[in-house]
C-alpha positions as CSV (number, residue, x, y, z in Angstrom):
1,X,0.0,0.0,0.0
2,X,1.4,3.4,-1.0
3,X,0.6,6.8,0.5
4,X,-1.0,9.2,-1.9
5,X,-1.3,12.9,-1.1
6,X,-4.1,14.9,-2.7
7,X,-3.9,18.6,-3.0
8,X,-6.3,21.0,-4.9
9,X,-7.1,24.7,-5.0
10,X,-10.7,25.5,-4.3
11,X,-11.4,26.0,-8.0
12,X,-10.0,22.5,-8.8
13,X,-11.6,20.5,-6.0
14,X,-14.4,19.3,-8.3
15,X,-11.8,18.1,-10.8
16,X,-10.1,16.2,-8.0
17,X,-13.4,14.8,-6.8
18,X,-14.2,13.5,-10.3
19,X,-10.7,12.1,-10.7
20,X,-11.1,10.2,-7.4
21,X,-14.6,9.0,-8.4
22,X,-13.2,7.7,-11.7
23,X,-10.3,5.9,-10.0
24,X,-11.9,5.0,-6.8
25,X,-11.2,1.3,-7.1
26,X,-7.4,2.0,-7.4
27,X,-7.3,4.7,-4.8
28,X,-9.2,2.6,-2.3
29,X,-6.2,0.2,-2.1
30,X,-3.9,2.9,-0.8
31,X,-3.6,5.4,2.0
32,X,-4.9,8.9,1.1
33,X,-4.1,12.1,2.8
34,X,-5.0,15.7,2.2
35,X,-5.5,19.0,3.9
36,X,-8.8,19.4,5.7
37,X,-11.0,20.9,3.0
38,X,-9.7,18.7,0.2
39,X,-10.1,15.6,2.4
40,X,-13.7,16.5,3.2
41,X,-14.4,17.1,-0.5
42,X,-13.0,13.8,-1.6
43,X,-14.7,11.9,1.3
44,X,-18.1,13.4,0.5
45,X,-17.8,12.7,-3.2
46,X,-16.4,9.2,-3.1
47,X,-16.8,7.7,0.4
48,X,-13.1,7.0,0.3
49,X,-11.1,7.1,3.6
50,X,-8.8,10.2,3.5
51,X,-6.6,11.1,6.4
52,X,-7.1,14.8,7.1
53,X,-4.4,17.2,7.9
54,X,-5.0,20.7,9.2
55,X,-6.6,23.3,6.9
56,X,-4.0,24.4,4.3
57,X,-3.7,28.0,5.6
58,X,-3.6,26.8,9.2
59,X,-0.6,24.6,8.8
60,X,-1.9,21.7,6.6
61,X,0.4,22.7,3.7
62,X,3.3,22.6,6.1
63,X,2.2,19.2,7.4
64,X,2.0,17.9,3.8
65,X,5.5,19.3,3.1
66,X,6.8,17.6,6.3
67,X,5.2,14.3,5.2
68,X,7.0,14.5,1.9
69,X,10.3,15.4,3.5
70,X,9.9,12.4,5.9
71,X,9.2,10.1,2.9
72,X,5.7,9.4,4.2
73,X,4.2,10.3,0.7
74,X,4.7,8.1,-2.3
75,X,2.7,10.0,-4.9
76,X,1.4,13.6,-5.0
77,X,-1.6,14.7,-7.1
78,X,-1.9,18.5,-7.0
79,X,-4.4,20.3,-9.1
80,X,-3.8,24.1,-8.9
81,X,-5.7,27.0,-10.5
82,X,-3.8,28.3,-13.6
83,X,-4.7,31.8,-14.5
84,X,-2.2,33.3,-16.9
85,X,-3.9,36.8,-16.7
86,X,-3.4,36.9,-12.9
87,X,-0.1,35.3,-12.0
88,X,-0.3,34.5,-8.3
89,X,2.3,33.5,-5.7
90,X,2.4,29.8,-5.8
91,X,5.0,29.4,-3.0
92,X,3.1,26.5,-1.5
93,X,2.8,24.5,-4.7
94,X,6.4,25.3,-5.6
95,X,7.6,24.0,-2.2
96,X,5.6,20.8,-2.7
97,X,7.0,20.2,-6.1
98,X,10.6,21.0,-5.1
99,X,10.3,18.6,-2.2
100,X,8.9,15.9,-4.5
101,X,11.9,16.5,-6.9
102,X,14.3,16.4,-4.0
103,X,12.9,13.1,-2.6
104,X,12.2,11.5,-6.0
105,X,8.4,11.4,-5.4
106,X,6.2,11.1,-8.5
107,X,4.0,14.2,-8.8
108,X,1.1,15.1,-11.1
109,X,0.0,18.7,-11.6
110,X,-2.6,18.1,-14.3
111,X,-5.3,15.5,-15.1
112,X,-3.3,13.8,-17.9
113,X,-0.3,13.1,-15.8
114,X,-2.5,12.1,-12.8
115,X,-4.2,9.5,-15.0
116,X,-0.8,8.2,-16.2
117,X,0.5,7.9,-12.7
118,X,-2.7,6.3,-11.3
119,X,-2.8,3.7,-14.1
120,X,0.9,3.0,-13.6
121,X,0.2,2.6,-9.9
122,X,-2.5,0.0,-10.7
123,X,0.0,-1.9,-13.0
124,X,2.6,-2.0,-10.3
125,X,4.9,0.6,-11.9
126,X,5.4,2.4,-8.6
127,X,6.1,-0.7,-6.5
128,X,9.7,0.5,-6.3
129,X,8.4,3.0,-3.7
130,X,7.9,0.2,-1.3
131,X,11.4,-1.0,-1.8
132,X,13.2,2.3,-1.0
133,X,11.4,2.5,2.4
134,X,13.2,-0.7,3.5
135,X,16.7,0.4,2.5
């Protein structure tokens, strides 16, 4: 069983809900965690068990970063609002992605990549994550 972190801006929570509905049978075999609002959204939409961190702005994003740095996350799916007309500070997302890069954790920031990773997960392509925890 791998640990999958779910992260979504408010504008992308419905997309994440729909993704989790579509891949519920795969996700149900793994440990899911998310910040409070995202966890509540996914739970309500899918009935999946999702471990809830604090609300993102109240420290949940830091908890997620800590889980990544402590190698307690095997896969990150992060759907963020993309608005080219209003470039926003994406420090939280950038930190998550940098940590995933640093700790060699697969990350998806869009639906296409998320689908590739989740289907690879189902095939066993990410089983190597279990091995590195035992080294």
